[in-house]
N, C-alpha and C positions, 0 to 999 in steps of 0.2 A: 446062340443068338436069342438076347432078351425078349423075354414076352412081357408085354408093356400093356396096362391095365390103365385105369383111372387114379390119379392119385398125385402125390409130391416125389417127386425125384431129384436126388440128390448126383451131380454127374461131374465126374472129374474130367474138364474138356482139357484137350490136349494142345499146346501152340500148333497152328495151321490153321482148322476150322473156323469158318464165323460164330456166334450166337445163334444166328437167324439156320445157321448151315446142323447146327444141332439141332435145331428142333426139326427142322423139315424131316431128318433122319430117325425121329421120334413118332413125325405124322404116319411114316412110312410104314414103320413097326406095327405100330397099334392102329392103323385106320382112323383115326380119331383127328380129326381139324383141328378141334379148339385145344390148343396147348398153348402156353406163354412160356418165358423165363424171367427173373427175377434180377435185374440188373445184367445188361451187356458185358460180355469181356471183348476184346478185341482181337484180331485172328491170331496175333502175336503174343498172346497171352493164355495161360492155364491156368486150370484150377479151377474153383466153387463156381457151378451151373446150380442155382435150382430150378426145375420144370415141372411146372403145372399143366397135369392132363387132365383135360375133361373143365365141363364147364363150372361143374360146381366148385372147382379150384381155380383157374384162372379168375374168379371172380374175387378172391381173395389176395391175387397178384399185389395189390397197395401196401398189403399190411408187411410183406418182405421187401417191397423196392424201396423201404422209407430206412432198412434195417442197417445199421453200421455194418461196417467192413473191414478185415484187415488182409495188409497185401505182403506179399515178400519180395521187394523190386532188387534188380541188379541194374546200373546206371553205371555208363562212363561219361568222364570229367575231358574237356579238353575239345569236345566236338560237338554242335549241334544240327539237327535236321529239321526241316518245316512238318514234320509228325509228330517230333518231341522222342522217337522212338527209331528204333535202327531199319527200319522200313523205307523212312523216308530218305529225301534230298537233302546233302551238308551243303548246309547255309552260313556254318562258323565253323573255322578248325583254328583252335589256339596252338601255338610254337611251341614247342619241349622249354622254352624260356620260360616260360609263361606258367608253366605247369609243375616244372621241376620243384619248384620248394614249397607246394600245396602239401600242407598236413593233415591229420586223420583232426586237430583240434582246432582247424580252421571251418572245419563241416561242423563241430561241435557246436563252434562258437555263434551260427549261425540260426542253429535250430531253434532256440528260443521263440525268434520271429516267424516261426513256421508251425508253431502250437496254438493250439486253443481254436477259437473261433477268426478267421480269417477271409479276407475276401480271394476268389481266384478268378481267372481271367481263364473262360474256357480254351482249350484248342482249338485253332481254325480246321482243324482235319478231325473234325466230331458231327455226332448226328445232330448237333443242338441247334434249332430251328431259328432263321431271323429273316420276316418279315414274311414267313410261310415256306422257307427254304432250309435243306440243311446245310449247315454250313462246308462242308466238305465239297458239295457239289459246287457253290461260289466259290471254293479253293483250285477245284480244280479247274477252273474256266478264268484263274488268273483274276479275280474280282479282288479288289480291295473292301474289304467291310472292320467296321469297328467290331469288335469282340465284346460280346456281354462277359458281365463277369458275376458271383453269385456269393453268399456265404457261406462255408463247408466249416467244418471243425476237425482239426487234426488232435485225436485224442491219445495218439500213442506215437511214438517218432525215434524210435531206437537204432544208431549204424551198429551192424551187423559184422562187418567186412569195411576194409580201406586196404587195395592193395596198389602198391606205388612199383610200375616195371623201368628201371631207367635205359635198359638194353630197347626194349620194345617202345620207348617213351610212351607209356599209357597208363592211366591210372582210371581204376573200376571201386564201385564201392557198392555194400549192398544196403539196403533198411526193411526193419520191419514196422510197419504202418495199420494204426487202428486207425479209420476214419468215416466221417458220416456220408452219408449216403449223397451221391453226386458229384463227388472227389475224383480228380483226373488228377491219376498218378504221373500221367506222362509231363502234364503241368507242373507238377511239385518238384518230379527231377528239374524241369527245363527251369523253373524259379530257384532251386536252391544253386542251382550251375550260375544265373544273371547275377543272384547277388554275391556270386564270387568273382564276377566279371569274367567269367568262364563259357563256353559251351560246354552244354550235357545232353545225354538224353538214355532212355530206356534201352535197354540190351533184352532185358528177363523181366518179366513179369507174372506173377502168381498170388491166387487168391484162395487164400488159407480158409475165410471163413465167413460167412454172411450170419451177423446176431449168434445165436449158438450153435450155428450147422456147421460143422467141419467135415472139409476137404476129405481126411481119413475115412471118414462112413460113408462116401461117394464112390457111386459106380467108374470104375475106369474104363475108357474108352480105347481100346484100339481100335484105333479111326480108317487107317487103309483096306484092315481084313475086311470091316464090317463096311465101308464103301463098297469094298468087292462085292460081299454078300447080296448087295442091295440093287448092283447093278449101274452103279451111281456113276 
């Protein structure tokens, strides 16, 4: 089991636990209450989470929160969900006739519209607050709310793969994205689909980098065994 002291830790979060669960795990290991992270990862997402352990380190949190981030995202075209990822309820399903002619070049053609500084609407299932309440709380109550938007910057947008399976009637693609702090990759995928008049949602998301820090240097977490050892 890890011995945790005050300091900065790079953690490779697996898909499943929330960022808050990882923080609580480190609190139990270290006995230190003052622990923060530098950018939330959704439970579905894996990859780099920077943890700051101890008061003198959590004071520097804002420095890391504002840094650029890099992600590898796998998405599916033809199905839209309310959360913009595979954990949500399906709200749009396109038939194969609408999907079968879609090509790699169709995606590449719209990329310029999503590069550079753009306005992005935050997803309803997010922790962004409107009138003092988190949006996901309003969503769960079924409230209608005007979603805020903010300026973000997409600095790199590379299509890594494009897969179309006619037998299964499925279309998937993978992107490498470098972006400014505050960017929602789920929203980016949703908006790309919308531009093609198709549903789209995130299937898998991995954060590779925060500024100069790379997930290759991070502590790998065998989450199930560590939960067991702590009796959680």
